C-alpha positions as CSV (number, residue, x, y, z in Angstrom):
1,M,3.6,-18.7,-11.6
2,T,4.0,-19.4,-8.1
3,A,1.9,-18.2,-5.0
4,V,2.7,-18.4,-0.7
5,M,-0.3,-17.8,1.5
6,V,0.0,-16.0,4.8
7,Q,-3.6,-17.2,6.4
8,G,-4.3,-16.7,10.4
9,C,-6.4,-18.6,13.5
10,T,-7.6,-15.3,14.2
11,S,-7.8,-11.3,13.6
12,W,-5.2,-9.8,14.7
13,A,-3.0,-12.8,14.6
14,G,0.0,-11.2,12.8
15,K,-0.4,-12.0,9.4
16,S,-0.3,-8.6,7.9
17,L,3.6,-7.8,9.5
18,L,4.8,-12.0,8.7
19,T,3.0,-11.2,5.1
20,T,5.3,-7.8,5.0
21,A,8.4,-9.6,6.1
22,L,8.1,-12.7,3.9
23,C,7.9,-10.1,0.7
24,R,11.5,-8.5,2.2
25,W,12.5,-11.5,2.6
26,Y,11.5,-13.6,-0.7
27,A,13.1,-10.2,-2.5
28,R,16.5,-10.9,-1.0
29,Q,16.5,-14.5,-2.6
30,G,16.4,-12.3,-6.2
31,L,12.4,-12.4,-6.7
32,R,10.3,-10.5,-7.9
33,V,8.1,-10.2,-5.6
34,A,4.2,-9.1,-5.5
35,P,1.5,-9.3,-2.2
36,F,-1.8,-9.8,-2.9
37,K,-4.9,-9.7,-0.8
38,A,-8.0,-10.2,-2.1
39,Q,-10.4,-7.9,0.2
40,N,-9.4,-5.8,3.1
41,M,-11.2,-4.2,5.7
42,S,-9.8,-0.6,6.4
43,N,-10.1,2.8,6.6
44,N,-6.9,3.1,6.5
45,A,-5.8,3.4,2.4
46,R,-3.2,4.8,0.2
47,V,-3.4,6.2,-3.3
48,V,-1.5,4.1,-5.6
49,A,-1.9,3.4,-9.3
50,G,-5.3,2.7,-10.6
51,G,-6.5,4.7,-7.2
52,E,-6.7,3.3,-3.4
53,I,-5.9,0.2,-1.7
54,G,-5.6,-0.3,1.9
55,V,-2.2,0.3,3.4
56,A,-0.7,-2.8,4.8
57,Q,-0.5,-3.9,0.6
58,W,1.0,-0.2,0.4
59,L,3.6,-1.2,2.9
60,Q,3.7,-5.0,1.5
61,A,4.2,-3.7,-1.6
62,G,7.3,-1.2,-0.2
63,A,9.0,-4.6,1.4
64,A,8.9,-5.8,-1.8
65,G,10.5,-3.6,-3.7
66,V,8.1,-3.2,-6.5
67,E,5.4,-0.4,-7.3
68,P,2.1,-0.7,-5.5
69,D,-0.9,-1.0,-7.8
70,V,-5.0,-1.8,-6.8
71,R,-4.7,-5.2,-8.5
72,M,-2.5,-5.8,-5.0
73,N,-6.2,-5.4,-2.8
74,P,-9.0,-5.4,-5.9
75,V,-11.6,-5.1,-3.0
76,L,-11.3,-2.6,0.0
77,L,-14.6,-1.8,2.4
78,K,-14.2,1.0,3.9
79,P,-16.8,1.1,6.9
80,E,-19.5,4.0,7.2
81,H,-22.8,4.6,8.2
82,G,-23.2,1.0,10.0
83,G,-22.1,-0.7,6.6
84,S,-19.4,-0.3,4.2
85,Q,-17.9,1.3,1.0
86,V,-16.8,-0.8,-1.5
87,V,-13.9,-0.3,-3.3
88,V,-13.3,-2.4,-6.8
89,L,-10.0,-2.0,-8.1
90,G,-9.1,1.2,-6.6
91,R,-12.7,3.2,-7.3
92,V,-16.0,3.4,-5.4
93,D,-18.6,1.2,-6.6
94,H,-21.3,2.6,-5.2
95,E,-24.1,-0.4,-6.7
96,L,-22.1,-3.1,-4.6
97,S,-21.8,-0.5,-1.1
98,R,-26.2,-0.8,-1.5
99,R,-26.0,-4.6,-1.4
100,P,-26.5,-6.5,1.2
101,W,-22.8,-8.4,2.1
102,R,-24.1,-11.9,1.8
103,E,-24.5,-11.2,-1.8
104,R,-21.4,-8.9,-2.5
105,S,-18.9,-12.1,-3.0
106,E,-20.1,-13.8,-6.1
107,H,-19.8,-9.9,-7.7
108,L,-16.7,-9.5,-6.2
109,W,-14.6,-12.9,-7.0
110,P,-14.1,-12.7,-11.3
111,T,-12.3,-9.3,-10.2
112,V,-10.7,-10.7,-7.5
113,E,-9.2,-13.6,-9.7
114,R,-8.9,-11.8,-12.7
115,A,-6.7,-9.5,-10.7
116,L,-4.6,-12.6,-8.6
117,T,-4.1,-14.4,-12.2
118,E,-2.4,-11.0,-13.6
119,L,-0.2,-10.8,-10.6
120,L,1.0,-14.6,-10.6
121,D,1.8,-13.9,-14.8
122,T,4.0,-11.0,-14.1
123,Y,5.9,-11.9,-10.7
124,D,7.9,-14.6,-10.0
125,L,6.0,-14.9,-6.5
126,V,2.8,-13.4,-5.0
127,V,2.9,-14.1,-1.3
128,I,-0.9,-13.6,-0.1
129,E,-2.4,-12.6,2.7
130,G,-6.0,-14.1,4.2
131,A,-7.8,-11.9,6.3
132,G,-10.1,-13.5,9.9
133,S,-9.6,-17.2,9.7
134,P,-10.1,-19.6,6.9
135,A,-11.7,-21.8,9.8
136,E,-15.4,-19.5,10.2
137,I,-17.4,-21.5,8.7
138,N,-20.5,-19.3,9.0
139,L,-18.8,-17.3,6.0
140,A,-17.2,-20.0,4.3
141,A,-19.9,-20.3,1.6
142,N,-18.8,-16.4,0.8
143,D,-15.4,-17.1,1.2
144,I,-13.4,-14.7,-1.6
145,V,-10.1,-13.8,0.6
146,N,-8.9,-17.6,2.2
147,M,-8.8,-21.1,1.0
148,R,-10.7,-20.2,-2.4
149,V,-8.1,-18.0,-3.0
150,A,-5.2,-20.7,-2.1
151,E,-6.7,-23.0,-4.7
152,A,-7.0,-20.1,-7.1
153,A,-3.2,-19.3,-7.2
154,G,-2.7,-23.0,-6.1
155,A,-0.5,-21.5,-2.9
156,P,1.1,-23.5,0.3
157,V,0.1,-21.7,3.6
158,L,1.6,-20.9,6.4
159,L,-1.1,-20.3,9.2
160,A,0.0,-18.2,12.3
161,A,-1.0,-17.8,15.5
162,D,-0.9,-15.2,18.1
163,I,0.3,-16.8,20.9
164,D,1.0,-14.0,23.2
165,R,-2.7,-13.7,23.6
166,G,-2.4,-17.7,25.0
167,G,-4.5,-20.4,23.4
168,A,-2.2,-20.2,20.0
169,F,-2.4,-24.7,20.1
170,A,-6.0,-24.8,20.7
171,H,-6.4,-22.2,17.8
172,L,-4.2,-23.9,15.5
173,F,-5.5,-27.5,16.3
174,G,-9.0,-26.0,15.9
175,T,-8.4,-24.0,12.8
176,W,-7.0,-27.2,11.1
177,A,-10.3,-29.4,12.4
178,L,-12.8,-27.1,11.0
179,L,-11.4,-27.1,7.4
180,P,-12.5,-29.9,5.3
181,P,-9.8,-32.6,4.1
182,R,-9.2,-30.7,0.8
183,H,-8.3,-27.2,2.7
184,R,-6.2,-29.2,5.2
185,E,-3.7,-30.6,3.0
186,R,-2.7,-26.7,1.7
187,I,-1.7,-26.2,5.2
188,R,2.3,-26.7,5.1
189,G,3.3,-24.7,8.1
190,F,2.3,-23.8,11.3
191,V,3.5,-20.2,12.8
192,L,3.7,-19.1,16.4
193,N,3.7,-15.6,16.2
194,R,4.6,-12.4,18.6
195,F,6.4,-15.4,21.1
196,R,7.9,-13.5,24.2
197,G,8.3,-16.5,26.9
198,D,10.7,-18.9,27.5
199,A,11.0,-21.2,24.4
200,S,12.0,-24.0,27.0
201,L,8.1,-24.3,27.7
202,L,6.9,-25.1,24.4
203,P,7.9,-28.6,24.0
204,P,5.8,-31.1,23.8
205,G,3.0,-28.9,22.4
206,P,4.9,-28.4,18.8
207,E,5.8,-32.2,18.7
208,Q,2.1,-33.1,20.0
209,L,0.7,-30.8,17.4
210,E,2.0,-32.2,14.5
211,R,1.2,-36.1,15.5
212,L,-2.7,-34.8,15.6
213,T,-2.5,-32.8,12.3
214,G,0.6,-33.7,10.4
215,V,1.7,-30.2,10.3
216,R,4.9,-29.3,11.9
217,T,5.4,-25.7,13.4
218,V,8.4,-24.3,11.0
219,G,8.8,-20.8,13.0
220,V,8.4,-19.0,16.4
221,V,8.9,-15.7,15.6
222,P,9.4,-13.3,18.5
223,M,7.5,-10.4,19.6
224,I,9.2,-7.4,17.1
225,R,9.2,-4.0,18.4
226,H,8.5,-2.4,15.2
227,D,7.4,1.1,13.3
228,L,5.0,-0.1,11.1
229,P,1.4,1.5,11.8
230,D,-1.1,-1.3,12.7
231,E,-4.0,-2.0,10.7
232,D,-6.3,0.5,12.4
233,G,-3.6,2.1,12.6
234,A,-3.7,3.6,16.1
235,A,-2.8,0.6,18.5
236,L,-1.2,1.1,21.8
237,R,2.2,1.3,21.9
238,A,5.1,1.8,24.9
239,P,4.4,4.1,27.1
240,L,5.0,7.9,27.0
241,R,8.3,8.8,26.9
242,G,9.4,11.8,28.6
243,G,11.3,14.8,27.3
244,L,9.6,14.8,23.9
245,P,6.7,16.7,23.0
246,P,3.1,15.8,24.2
247,V,0.5,15.4,21.1
248,A,-3.1,14.0,21.2
249,V,-4.3,12.8,18.0
250,V,-8.2,12.8,18.6
251,R,-9.2,9.2,17.9
252,Y,-13.4,9.3,16.9
253,P,-15.0,6.4,15.3
254,A,-15.0,7.0,12.1
255,A,-11.3,8.2,12.2
256,S,-9.0,7.1,9.1
257,N,-5.3,7.0,7.9
258,L,-4.1,7.2,11.1
259,D,-1.4,5.0,9.7
260,E,0.2,8.2,8.8
261,F,1.4,9.2,12.1
262,A,3.3,6.1,12.6
263,S,6.6,8.6,12.1
264,L,5.0,11.0,14.5
265,E,5.7,8.7,17.3
266,Q,9.8,8.5,16.9
267,V,10.0,12.3,17.4
268,A,6.6,12.8,20.0
269,D,4.9,11.3,23.0
270,V,1.9,10.6,21.2
271,R,-2.1,9.7,23.0
272,W,-4.6,8.9,21.0
273,A,-7.8,11.3,22.6
274,T,-10.8,9.7,23.4
275,Q,-12.3,11.5,26.1
276,P,-11.6,15.6,26.5
277,W,-8.9,14.7,29.4
278,H,-6.7,13.4,26.7
279,V,-5.8,16.6,25.0
280,D,-4.7,18.2,28.4
281,G,-1.4,19.0,28.7
282,A,-0.6,18.4,25.0
283,A,1.6,20.7,22.9
284,T,0.1,19.8,19.9
285,V,-3.7,18.4,19.4
286,I,-4.2,16.7,16.2
287,L,-7.8,16.0,14.4
288,P,-7.2,13.6,11.5
289,G,-9.2,12.3,8.4
290,S,-12.2,11.1,9.1
291,K,-14.5,8.3,7.0
292,H,-18.0,10.3,8.1
293,V,-17.2,13.7,9.7
294,S,-20.9,14.6,10.3
295,A,-21.0,11.3,12.6
296,D,-17.5,12.3,14.1
297,L,-18.7,15.5,14.9
298,A,-21.8,14.7,17.1
299,W,-19.1,12.4,18.5
300,L,-17.0,15.2,19.3
301,R,-20.3,16.8,21.3
302,S,-21.6,13.9,23.0
303,T,-18.1,12.9,24.7
304,G,-17.2,17.2,25.1
305,L,-14.2,16.7,23.2
306,D,-15.5,19.5,20.8
307,D,-15.2,21.7,23.6
308,A,-11.7,20.8,24.8
309,V,-10.3,20.9,21.8
310,R,-11.3,24.8,21.5
311,D,-9.9,25.1,24.8
312,A,-6.8,23.9,23.6
313,A,-7.0,26.4,20.7
314,A,-7.5,28.9,23.0
315,R,-4.1,28.0,25.3
316,P,-1.0,30.1,24.4
317,G,1.5,27.8,22.8
318,V,-0.7,25.3,21.8
319,R,-1.0,23.9,18.0
320,L,-4.0,22.6,16.4
321,V,-4.2,20.3,13.3
322,G,-6.7,19.8,11.1
323,V,-6.0,17.0,8.0
324,C,-8.7,16.2,5.5
325,G,-11.9,15.6,7.5
326,G,-10.3,17.4,10.5
327,L,-9.8,20.2,8.6
328,Q,-13.6,19.9,7.4
329,L,-14.5,19.9,11.0
330,L,-12.5,22.7,11.7
331,G,-14.4,24.9,9.8
332,R,-17.8,27.1,10.5
333,R,-20.2,24.8,8.1
334,L,-20.8,21.4,6.5
335,E,-23.1,21.7,3.4
336,D,-24.1,18.1,2.3
337,P,-27.0,18.5,-0.9
338,D,-26.8,15.0,-2.2
339,G,-26.7,13.6,1.3
340,V,-23.2,11.8,1.1
341,D,-22.9,12.3,4.7
342,G,-24.5,15.1,6.5
343,A,-24.8,19.0,7.0
344,G,-24.6,21.0,9.6
345,D,-22.3,23.8,11.9
346,A,-18.4,22.9,12.4
347,L,-16.6,23.9,15.3
348,G,-16.0,27.0,13.8
349,L,-12.2,27.4,14.6
350,L,-11.4,28.0,10.6
351,P,-14.0,30.1,8.4
352,L,-14.2,27.5,5.7
353,T,-17.7,26.0,4.5
354,T,-17.1,22.3,3.3
355,T,-20.0,21.1,0.5
356,F,-20.2,17.0,0.2
357,A,-20.2,15.4,-3.1
358,P,-20.8,12.1,-4.4
359,D,-17.6,11.8,-6.7
360,K,-14.6,11.1,-4.3
361,L,-11.3,12.8,-5.5
362,V,-8.7,10.0,-4.9
363,R,-5.1,11.3,-6.4
364,R,-1.4,11.4,-5.4
365,R,-0.3,15.3,-4.6
366,S,3.0,17.1,-4.2
367,L,2.6,20.2,-2.1
368,N,4.9,23.7,-1.6
369,L,4.1,24.7,1.7
370,P,3.1,28.3,1.4
371,A,4.9,31.1,3.6
372,L,3.7,30.4,7.0
373,D,3.8,32.3,10.1
374,G,3.6,32.0,13.9
375,P,4.1,28.6,15.2
376,W,4.0,27.3,11.5
377,R,7.4,29.5,10.2
378,G,9.6,26.3,10.2
379,L,7.0,24.5,7.8
380,T,7.0,27.5,4.9
381,G,8.7,26.2,2.0
382,I,9.1,22.7,2.5
383,E,7.8,20.3,-0.6
384,I,5.5,17.2,0.9
385,D,4.6,14.5,-1.5
386,G,1.3,13.0,-0.1
387,Y,-2.2,12.0,-1.3
388,E,-6.0,13.3,-1.1
389,I,-8.9,10.9,-0.6
390,R,-12.0,12.8,0.1
391,Q,-15.6,13.7,-1.0
392,G,-15.8,17.2,0.5
393,R,-14.4,20.7,-1.4
394,S,-14.0,23.9,1.2
395,V,-14.3,27.1,0.1
396,V,-12.8,30.4,2.5
397,D,-15.6,32.8,4.1
398,G,-13.3,34.6,6.0
399,R,-10.1,36.2,7.4
400,L,-7.3,33.5,6.9
401,D,-3.5,34.6,7.5
402,V,-2.7,31.6,4.8
403,A,-5.4,30.2,2.2
404,A,-2.8,28.0,0.0
405,E,-4.0,26.3,-3.8
406,Q,-8.0,25.9,-2.9
407,A,-7.7,25.8,0.3
408,L,-5.2,22.8,0.2
409,V,-3.5,24.5,3.1
410,V,-5.6,27.2,5.1
411,A,-3.8,29.0,8.6
412,R,-5.2,31.2,11.0
413,G,-3.0,32.1,14.6
414,N,-2.1,29.1,15.6
415,V,-5.1,26.5,13.5
416,L,-3.4,24.5,11.0
417,G,-5.7,22.8,8.2
418,C,-4.4,20.3,5.4
419,Y,-6.3,18.6,2.5
420,V,-2.9,16.8,1.7
421,H,-2.5,13.6,3.7
422,G,1.3,12.9,4.5
423,L,2.1,15.9,6.5
424,F,3.6,14.4,9.7
425,E,5.4,11.6,7.4
426,H,8.0,14.3,6.4
427,P,11.3,14.6,8.2
428,A,11.4,18.4,7.2
429,V,7.8,18.8,8.7
430,L,8.6,16.5,12.0
431,E,12.1,18.5,12.3
432,A,10.2,21.6,12.3
433,L,7.3,21.0,14.5
434,F,9.0,18.7,17.0
435,G,12.9,19.2,16.6
436,A,14.1,16.2,15.7
437,R,13.7,13.6,12.6
438,P,12.9,9.8,12.9
439,D,15.9,8.1,13.1
440,R,14.1,4.7,11.4
441,T,13.0,4.6,8.5
442,L,10.9,2.0,6.4
443,A,13.6,0.4,4.7
444,D,15.4,-0.2,8.2
445,T,11.8,-1.5,9.3
446,F,11.6,-4.2,6.3
447,E,15.1,-5.6,7.2
448,L,14.4,-5.6,10.5
449,L,11.5,-8.0,9.7
450,A,13.3,-10.2,7.3
451,D,15.8,-10.6,9.5
452,A,13.2,-11.9,11.9
453,V,12.2,-14.6,9.7
454,E,15.5,-15.2,8.7
455,K,16.7,-16.0,12.0
456,H,13.2,-17.8,13.3
457,V,11.1,-19.4,10.6
458,D,12.8,-22.4,8.7
459,G,14.1,-21.6,5.3
460,R,14.1,-24.8,4.1
461,V,10.7,-25.0,3.8
462,L,10.5,-21.1,2.6
463,R,12.3,-22.4,-0.3
464,D,10.4,-25.6,-0.9
465,L,6.8,-23.6,-0.7
466,A,8.1,-21.0,-3.6
467,V,9.5,-23.5,-5.4
468,L,13.4,-22.4,-5.0
469,S,16.3,-24.5,-5.5
């Protein structure tokens, strides 16, 4: 059993992307590879065998060419209500969700350790991603995701810094210096990530850093333009491109599963709308999923985006789509007899009443889109393969043009709601709505990332870390 771990000096150091790249690079060497992250915090999740995991590990499994399962991300924290919902091995643990953060770790560690051990016993190599920084000394006593995992797996560590932000050498040295000696010994290489400067300006930085720490800089990875979603699913990308249909995706505070719009960005000018004027001029407005529908509804009203969305729906030629929680927001009423999310009047654009319940529905779902008319005609008959993650059930309480499969798909005029995530990941859907299919696939991106590792990270070091001849 063998493992390699990627840790970062900070959050957003590029750990997820580097781990994804290594999963594909090691798979190219003929190894059966699994990703692992003990604890992730994200409202972007995917349904896999056993429940839900963070989208980063879902992507890493795809890069490795293996079927994802809940052991690859045994603990997922989904922010909500000022706290977080704790998902353990794919399912919500309500008791742990109510506990203070510092009381959770010892309850979670046996599950983390067992999942890691099973993966180590099953695969040739486990590529492990850390979280935040291993030198967060205020959190060290509760660590279940960084050096404690590295020790349990016997894993050497690559420590990455985001050089694009500046201060990378200080980040690397400071992280190394704050670690106890036994943890320093696990760091086998530094990686300068997201480099887009003049390489001739790097010396003597790496050499001086090696003299101070005994650790060599084994890679300088360039800023890679790729199509993978960022961890929060909605990072700013390149400026809007002319000639493509303008699309506004409303990004409320508890917006979830924003990663499903990554393919859309290839065929449309996507803007993340947080102010009313951000939807002006959009030909399509999308309300995405929500981890806290009632709170996001209140936010829409506080910003004036509720009226902006209604105004957009009233404009000729504009399409309005709600996905999962977005569908619930488009309805007339939210009911909450068990105190799960909150009750009140919704936006009133579709004749639906949604009732929240404590049990979460988590499942993969294939769906043939029903016969649709008007601006949705081109979607008729398209089969989508997606997933459901939700705690509300909706019933129709008025006239609709279409209401298919227990309100999984509903439409009236230029307003469409769909409970199945993944609609905008299907090439046929994108072509029907925006006139083009993405020209790059996930597989293309995985190869791009592995090529970058091949070119910019010392392959001999990578082979030594994985005990390859």
